C-alpha positions as CSV (number, residue, x, y, z in Angstrom):
1,X,46.1,-30.0,61.5
2,X,47.7,-28.0,58.6
3,X,50.1,-29.6,56.2
4,X,53.7,-29.0,56.3
5,X,55.0,-26.9,54.1
6,X,58.3,-29.1,53.9
7,X,57.1,-31.8,52.6
8,X,57.3,-32.7,49.0
9,X,54.7,-32.3,46.3
10,X,54.1,-35.2,45.7
11,X,53.1,-36.1,48.9
12,X,51.1,-33.7,49.2
13,X,49.4,-34.0,45.9
14,X,49.0,-37.7,46.4
15,X,47.1,-37.0,49.7
16,X,44.2,-34.6,48.6
17,X,43.6,-37.3,46.2
18,X,43.0,-39.5,48.4
19,X,40.9,-37.3,50.6
20,X,38.7,-35.8,47.6
21,X,38.3,-39.1,45.2
22,X,35.1,-40.2,45.4
23,X,33.8,-43.6,44.4
24,X,31.9,-42.1,41.3
25,X,35.3,-40.9,40.4
26,X,36.9,-44.5,40.2
27,X,37.0,-45.8,36.7
28,X,34.2,-48.3,36.0
29,X,37.3,-51.2,35.2
30,X,39.0,-50.0,39.1
31,X,35.6,-50.3,40.4
32,X,35.2,-53.7,38.9
33,X,38.9,-54.9,39.1
34,X,38.4,-53.5,42.8
35,X,35.2,-55.3,43.4
36,X,36.4,-59.0,42.5
37,X,39.9,-58.0,44.0
38,X,37.5,-58.1,47.6
39,X,36.0,-60.9,46.8
40,X,39.4,-62.9,45.7
41,X,40.8,-62.2,48.9
42,X,37.9,-63.6,51.1
43,X,37.7,-67.2,50.4
44,X,41.9,-67.5,49.7
45,X,41.8,-66.7,53.5
46,X,39.5,-68.6,54.4
47,X,41.1,-71.7,52.5
48,X,44.2,-70.5,54.3
49,X,42.9,-70.8,57.8
50,X,42.3,-74.5,57.5
51,X,46.1,-75.0,57.9
52,X,47.2,-76.7,60.8
53,X,49.6,-73.7,61.6
54,X,47.2,-71.0,61.3
55,X,44.7,-72.9,63.0
56,X,47.2,-73.3,66.0
57,X,48.2,-70.0,65.2
58,X,44.4,-68.4,65.7
59,X,43.3,-70.4,69.2
60,X,46.5,-69.0,70.3
61,X,46.6,-65.5,69.6
62,X,42.9,-65.0,70.2
63,X,43.5,-66.8,74.2
64,X,44.1,-63.3,75.9
65,X,42.7,-60.9,72.7
66,X,40.6,-58.3,72.8
67,X,37.3,-58.8,71.6
68,X,35.2,-57.2,68.2
69,X,33.1,-57.5,65.3
70,X,35.7,-58.3,62.9
71,X,35.7,-61.6,61.3
72,X,38.2,-64.1,61.6
73,X,37.7,-65.6,58.0
74,X,36.3,-68.8,57.6
75,X,36.8,-69.4,61.7
76,X,33.0,-68.3,62.7
77,X,35.2,-66.5,65.3
78,X,35.8,-62.3,66.2
79,X,38.0,-60.1,67.1
80,X,39.3,-56.5,67.3
81,X,40.1,-55.4,63.5
82,X,44.2,-55.2,64.5
83,X,44.1,-58.9,65.4
84,X,42.0,-59.7,62.5
85,X,43.8,-58.3,60.1
86,X,47.0,-59.5,61.2
87,X,45.0,-63.3,61.1
88,X,43.7,-62.6,58.0
89,X,46.6,-61.5,56.2
90,X,48.8,-64.0,57.4
91,X,46.2,-66.7,55.9
92,X,45.6,-65.0,52.4
93,X,49.1,-65.9,51.5
94,X,49.4,-69.4,52.9
95,X,47.9,-70.8,49.6
96,X,49.9,-68.8,46.9
97,X,46.9,-68.2,45.4
98,X,46.3,-64.3,46.5
99,X,46.0,-61.9,43.8
100,X,49.1,-59.7,42.6
101,X,49.9,-56.8,40.1
102,X,53.7,-57.4,38.1
103,X,53.2,-53.4,37.7
104,X,53.5,-53.0,41.5
105,X,56.2,-55.4,41.7
106,X,54.2,-57.7,44.5
107,X,50.7,-58.6,45.8
108,X,48.7,-55.3,47.4
109,X,45.4,-56.9,47.6
110,X,45.8,-59.4,50.4
111,X,48.1,-56.4,52.1
112,X,45.1,-53.9,52.1
113,X,41.9,-55.7,52.2
114,X,42.1,-57.9,55.6
115,X,42.5,-54.4,57.2
116,X,39.8,-52.7,55.0
117,X,37.5,-55.5,55.5
118,X,38.6,-55.6,59.4
119,X,38.0,-51.7,59.8
120,X,34.6,-51.6,57.8
121,X,33.1,-54.5,59.9
122,X,34.1,-53.0,63.3
123,X,32.8,-49.5,62.1
124,X,29.8,-50.7,60.0
125,X,31.0,-48.8,57.2
126,X,28.9,-49.2,53.4
127,X,29.6,-51.4,50.8
128,X,30.7,-48.6,48.6
129,X,33.0,-47.4,51.1
130,X,34.4,-50.4,51.8
131,X,35.2,-50.2,48.1
132,X,36.7,-47.2,47.8
133,X,39.0,-46.9,50.8
134,X,40.2,-50.8,49.6
135,X,40.7,-49.6,46.0
136,X,42.6,-45.9,46.8
137,X,44.7,-48.1,49.2
138,X,45.5,-50.6,46.4
139,X,46.1,-47.8,44.0
140,X,48.6,-45.5,45.4
141,X,50.4,-48.3,47.9
142,X,50.7,-50.0,44.2
143,X,52.2,-46.8,42.5
144,X,54.8,-46.5,45.5
145,X,56.3,-50.4,44.6
146,X,55.9,-49.2,40.6
147,X,58.0,-46.1,41.3
148,X,60.8,-47.7,43.0
149,X,63.5,-50.1,42.7
150,X,63.5,-52.1,45.5
151,X,66.5,-55.0,45.8
152,X,65.3,-58.2,44.8
153,X,66.6,-59.3,48.7
154,X,63.5,-57.7,50.0
155,X,60.1,-59.1,50.0
156,X,57.6,-56.8,48.7
157,X,55.3,-57.9,51.6
158,X,55.5,-56.1,54.8
159,X,56.7,-53.0,53.0
160,X,54.1,-51.2,50.6
161,X,51.6,-52.8,51.8
162,X,51.4,-51.1,55.3
163,X,51.2,-47.6,53.3
164,X,47.9,-49.2,51.4
165,X,46.2,-50.5,54.4
166,X,46.8,-47.0,56.3
167,X,45.6,-45.4,53.3
168,X,42.1,-48.2,53.2
169,X,41.5,-47.9,56.7
170,X,42.1,-43.5,56.9
171,X,39.6,-43.6,54.3
172,X,37.4,-45.5,56.1
173,X,37.8,-43.0,59.2
174,X,37.5,-40.2,57.2
175,X,41.0,-38.4,57.5
176,X,41.3,-35.0,55.9
177,X,44.1,-34.5,53.7
178,X,46.6,-32.9,56.1
179,X,46.6,-36.2,58.4
180,X,46.6,-38.4,55.3
181,X,50.0,-35.8,54.5
182,X,51.3,-37.0,57.7
183,X,49.8,-40.4,57.6
184,X,52.0,-41.4,54.5
185,X,55.2,-40.9,56.0
186,X,54.7,-42.5,59.1
187,X,53.3,-45.5,57.5
188,X,56.1,-45.6,55.5
189,X,58.8,-46.4,57.6
190,X,56.8,-49.4,59.6
191,X,57.2,-51.7,57.1
192,X,59.4,-54.8,57.8
193,X,62.5,-56.2,57.0
194,X,61.0,-58.6,55.0
195,X,63.3,-61.1,53.3
196,X,62.7,-63.0,49.7
197,X,65.1,-65.6,50.7
198,X,62.3,-67.1,52.6
199,X,61.0,-68.2,49.9
200,X,63.5,-70.2,48.2
201,X,64.0,-71.7,51.7
202,X,59.8,-72.6,52.4
203,X,60.5,-70.9,55.3
204,X,56.5,-70.2,56.4
205,X,57.6,-67.0,58.5
206,X,56.8,-65.3,55.3
207,X,53.4,-65.7,55.4
208,X,53.4,-63.0,58.2
209,X,54.9,-60.5,56.2
210,X,51.1,-59.3,55.0
211,X,49.8,-59.7,58.0
212,X,51.8,-57.5,59.4
213,X,50.9,-54.6,56.8
214,X,47.5,-54.9,57.7
215,X,48.2,-54.3,61.8
216,X,51.1,-51.9,61.0
217,X,48.7,-50.0,58.4
218,X,46.1,-49.6,61.7
219,X,48.4,-48.9,64.2
220,X,49.8,-45.8,61.2
221,X,46.8,-44.4,61.3
222,X,46.1,-44.4,65.2
223,X,49.9,-42.8,65.9
224,X,48.7,-40.2,63.3
225,X,45.2,-40.1,65.2
226,X,47.4,-39.3,68.3
227,X,49.5,-36.6,67.1
228,X,52.5,-38.9,66.4
229,X,54.5,-37.2,62.8
230,X,56.6,-38.4,60.3
231,X,59.8,-37.2,58.5
232,X,58.6,-34.8,55.5
233,X,59.4,-37.4,53.1
234,X,59.5,-40.5,54.5
235,X,58.5,-42.4,51.3
236,X,61.3,-40.8,49.2
237,X,64.0,-42.2,52.0
238,X,62.4,-45.1,52.2
239,X,61.8,-45.7,48.8
240,X,64.7,-44.0,47.2
241,X,67.7,-43.1,50.0
242,X,69.2,-46.6,50.9
243,X,66.9,-48.2,52.9
244,X,64.7,-50.5,50.5
245,X,65.9,-48.7,47.4
246,X,68.3,-46.4,45.9
247,X,65.8,-45.2,43.2
248,X,62.6,-43.9,43.5
249,X,60.5,-41.5,40.8
250,X,57.5,-39.6,42.9
251,X,56.5,-38.4,39.7
252,X,55.9,-41.3,38.4
253,X,54.2,-42.4,41.5
254,X,51.6,-39.5,41.6
255,X,51.2,-39.2,37.0
256,X,47.9,-39.3,36.3
257,X,46.5,-40.3,40.1
258,X,43.0,-40.6,39.9
259,X,42.9,-40.9,36.5
260,X,45.3,-43.7,35.2
261,X,44.3,-46.3,37.5
262,X,47.2,-49.3,38.5
263,X,44.8,-51.4,40.1
264,X,43.2,-52.6,36.3
265,X,46.5,-54.0,35.8
266,X,46.3,-56.8,38.5
267,X,46.4,-60.3,37.7
268,X,44.1,-63.4,39.8
269,X,45.8,-66.8,40.2
270,X,44.4,-70.3,39.5
271,X,47.5,-72.1,40.5
272,X,48.7,-72.2,44.0
273,X,52.6,-71.3,43.0
274,X,54.0,-68.4,42.7
275,X,53.4,-65.8,40.3
276,X,56.4,-66.5,37.9
277,X,56.0,-70.1,37.6
278,X,52.4,-69.4,36.4
279,X,54.4,-68.3,33.1
280,X,56.0,-71.9,32.8
281,X,53.3,-73.9,33.4
282,X,52.1,-71.9,31.0
283,X,54.7,-73.2,28.6
284,X,54.2,-76.9,29.8
285,X,50.1,-76.5,29.0
286,X,51.6,-74.9,25.1
287,X,53.9,-77.9,24.9
288,X,51.0,-80.7,26.1
289,X,48.5,-79.2,23.8
290,X,50.8,-79.9,20.8
291,X,51.7,-83.7,22.0
292,X,49.3,-86.5,19.7
293,X,46.5,-86.3,22.5
294,X,47.1,-83.5,24.4
295,X,49.6,-85.0,26.5
296,X,53.1,-86.1,27.3
297,X,54.1,-89.5,29.1
298,X,56.6,-88.2,31.8
299,X,58.1,-91.4,32.2
300,X,59.3,-90.8,28.7
301,X,60.9,-87.5,29.7
302,X,64.4,-87.2,29.2
303,X,64.8,-83.3,30.7
304,X,62.9,-80.4,30.4
305,X,64.4,-77.3,29.6
306,X,63.3,-73.6,30.6
307,X,65.0,-70.2,29.3
308,X,62.9,-67.8,31.2
309,X,62.8,-64.1,32.2
310,X,65.0,-63.5,35.8
311,X,62.4,-63.9,38.3
312,X,60.4,-66.7,36.5
313,X,64.8,-68.5,36.5
314,X,64.7,-67.2,40.4
315,X,62.3,-69.8,41.2
316,X,64.8,-72.4,39.6
317,X,65.1,-74.5,42.7
318,X,65.4,-78.0,43.0
319,X,65.7,-78.9,46.4
320,X,62.1,-79.1,47.4
321,X,61.2,-80.4,51.1
322,X,58.0,-79.0,52.1
323,X,54.6,-78.5,50.6
324,X,55.0,-74.4,51.0
325,X,58.5,-74.4,49.3
326,X,57.4,-76.3,46.2
327,X,55.1,-73.1,45.4
328,X,57.9,-71.5,44.6
329,X,59.9,-73.6,42.7
330,X,59.6,-73.9,38.7
331,X,61.1,-77.6,38.1
332,X,58.3,-78.7,41.1
333,X,55.5,-77.2,39.5
334,X,56.5,-78.9,35.9
335,X,57.4,-81.7,37.4
336,X,54.1,-82.4,39.3
337,X,51.3,-80.9,37.1
338,X,53.2,-83.7,34.5
339,X,52.6,-86.1,37.5
340,X,49.0,-85.3,38.4
341,X,47.5,-84.0,35.3
342,X,46.6,-81.0,37.2
343,X,48.0,-78.0,39.2
344,X,45.7,-78.2,41.9
345,X,46.0,-77.9,45.8
346,X,46.9,-81.8,46.3
347,X,49.7,-81.4,43.7
348,X,51.3,-79.3,45.9
349,X,51.2,-80.9,49.6
350,X,52.6,-83.2,51.5
351,X,52.5,-85.9,49.8
352,X,53.4,-84.5,46.5
353,X,56.7,-83.4,47.9
354,X,57.7,-86.8,49.1
355,X,56.8,-88.9,45.8
356,X,59.9,-90.2,44.7
357,X,58.3,-90.0,41.0
358,X,57.6,-86.3,41.2
359,X,61.4,-85.7,43.1
360,X,62.8,-87.5,40.1
361,X,61.0,-85.8,37.3
362,X,62.2,-82.4,39.4
363,X,65.6,-83.4,39.1
364,X,65.7,-83.0,35.0
365,X,64.6,-79.8,34.8
366,X,66.9,-77.1,34.3
367,X,66.3,-73.7,34.2
368,X,67.9,-70.3,32.8
369,X,67.3,-66.9,33.0
370,X,67.2,-65.3,29.7
371,X,68.4,-60.8,29.6
372,X,66.4,-60.2,26.7
373,X,63.1,-62.0,27.8
374,X,64.1,-60.0,31.3
375,X,64.2,-57.0,29.5
376,X,60.9,-57.6,28.1
377,X,59.2,-57.9,31.3
378,X,56.8,-56.6,32.5
379,X,54.9,-55.9,29.9
380,X,55.8,-59.5,28.7
381,X,56.8,-62.9,30.5
382,X,58.4,-64.4,28.5
383,X,59.6,-68.5,28.4
384,X,60.3,-71.2,26.0
385,X,60.2,-74.6,27.2
386,X,61.8,-77.7,25.5
387,X,60.8,-80.7,26.5
388,X,63.2,-83.9,25.2
389,X,62.1,-87.5,25.2
390,X,64.1,-90.9,25.7
391,X,64.0,-91.3,22.2
392,X,65.1,-87.8,20.9
393,X,62.1,-86.3,20.2
394,X,61.6,-83.1,21.4
395,X,58.1,-81.0,21.9
396,X,58.7,-77.0,22.6
397,X,55.9,-74.7,24.4
398,X,55.9,-71.2,25.0
399,X,54.2,-68.1,27.1
400,X,54.2,-64.5,25.7
401,X,51.8,-63.2,28.7
402,X,50.7,-65.4,31.4
403,X,47.3,-66.5,31.6
404,X,45.6,-64.6,34.2
405,X,47.1,-60.8,33.2
406,X,44.6,-58.0,31.9
407,X,45.9,-59.0,28.3
408,X,45.2,-62.6,28.6
409,X,42.8,-62.8,31.2
410,X,40.9,-65.4,32.7
411,X,37.1,-66.3,32.3
412,X,34.6,-64.5,34.9
413,X,33.5,-68.6,35.5
414,X,36.6,-69.2,36.1
415,X,37.1,-67.0,38.8
416,X,33.7,-67.5,40.5
417,X,34.8,-71.5,40.4
418,X,37.4,-70.9,42.2
419,X,35.9,-69.0,44.5
420,X,33.2,-71.4,44.8
421,X,36.2,-73.9,45.4
422,X,37.7,-72.6,48.2
423,X,34.8,-70.9,49.3
424,X,32.1,-73.8,50.0
425,X,34.5,-76.1,52.4
426,X,34.4,-73.0,54.7
427,X,30.8,-71.9,54.4
428,X,28.8,-74.9,52.4
429,X,27.5,-74.1,48.7
430,X,24.3,-72.1,49.8
431,X,26.1,-69.4,52.2
432,X,28.6,-69.7,49.9
433,X,26.6,-69.1,46.3
434,X,25.0,-65.8,48.6
435,X,28.6,-64.2,50.0
436,X,29.3,-64.3,45.9
437,X,26.4,-62.6,45.1
438,X,26.4,-59.9,47.7
439,X,30.2,-59.3,46.8
440,X,29.6,-59.0,43.6
441,X,26.7,-56.1,44.4
442,X,29.8,-54.7,47.1
443,X,28.3,-51.3,46.6
444,X,24.6,-52.0,47.5
445,X,25.6,-53.2,50.9
446,X,24.5,-50.5,53.8
447,X,26.2,-52.3,56.5
448,X,29.2,-54.1,56.0
449,X,29.2,-55.8,59.5
450,X,25.5,-56.8,58.9
451,X,26.6,-58.0,55.8
452,X,29.3,-60.4,57.4
453,X,27.0,-61.6,60.2
454,X,24.6,-62.9,58.1
455,X,27.1,-65.1,56.5
456,X,29.5,-65.9,60.1
457,X,31.9,-64.5,57.5
């Protein structure tokens, strides 16, 4: 297959970079972040697999599914890479603990890693090849999203992630530049009509969106390998011709591609809530630190006012009836953390949602959008919080840059603790330690299938 001269130069350039980039060409910071993203995704997926709906979905989906070498992570079951990526990607967003990137306007990692891991296991790829494939899939797809102005109504999962997953799989299968040109355009048209409204309604169908990326990314590769073709500029039309967005900057997509790494601008999450809630949580923690004894008695709170950037204010809903819906409500996040004294998984479970004390406090949280703060996003994630007590006293808190962003990073020991908290229930403490140690040296793994089999990933 030869390149199509009708394709725009940015498509051709992206394909060349993907085809030619070696792991040693990736900056040390990008390799380090890519390694952590793969490591972070795996226990997040395993923990999501424990949800009742996921257990049922896995049982039903695998009942007549072809077998294979790819792990359905955390279940001690194997399947073919298509179905493994579908199930793993779906589980990976259930608890809302997956990595993300504000500049990419979404969560590239959990859309790319499940497909990359599944195919790496199936073909026995090296850890170095897996790391390179996942990093390139993340980088190019994240840049596509950054270069577009996707409508707020469109959920970012299940869209550009299809392209990212396709790139990762193609790199593992060593497709050349001409095939990659075709693949970028084929995969661009295979995203979902994903609805962001699912977040506000607590609709768990939203979790399949990331599973869709991993599944359809692999299908896109099969199509190109079989001779299927895409339109000359599928990316430009889908992301700038009115499908997802009316605006797309191809120069921004490929500017410094292979030299500047957007993956290094990603964040990790320690709270099981939508990312924009974390800014309000940080403002709450700042307020608590100023209170006598470092604690605010929730029974004394008259009201809480939150002045926030637009995407944070978007999560201002108070009609919280499900655990999943609770993860996308700033009022619920603040109320449950104040009541429980922590923001762990139990603070967002069904019992927490049913707690009348928490729900009463939710009703006293008021979130407004600040245009000046919206204009400063994503470089800053500005939130002001004011807690008014029954006696008229006021305690304030502020967030400038959300914890976990590159300018305000989590400590490695915090990310390690998250890995163990989520991984130990699935694998036990000893295996979780061995798994963590291996993933932290991903490039040294000679055969990722053998590595995963050793730990019953």
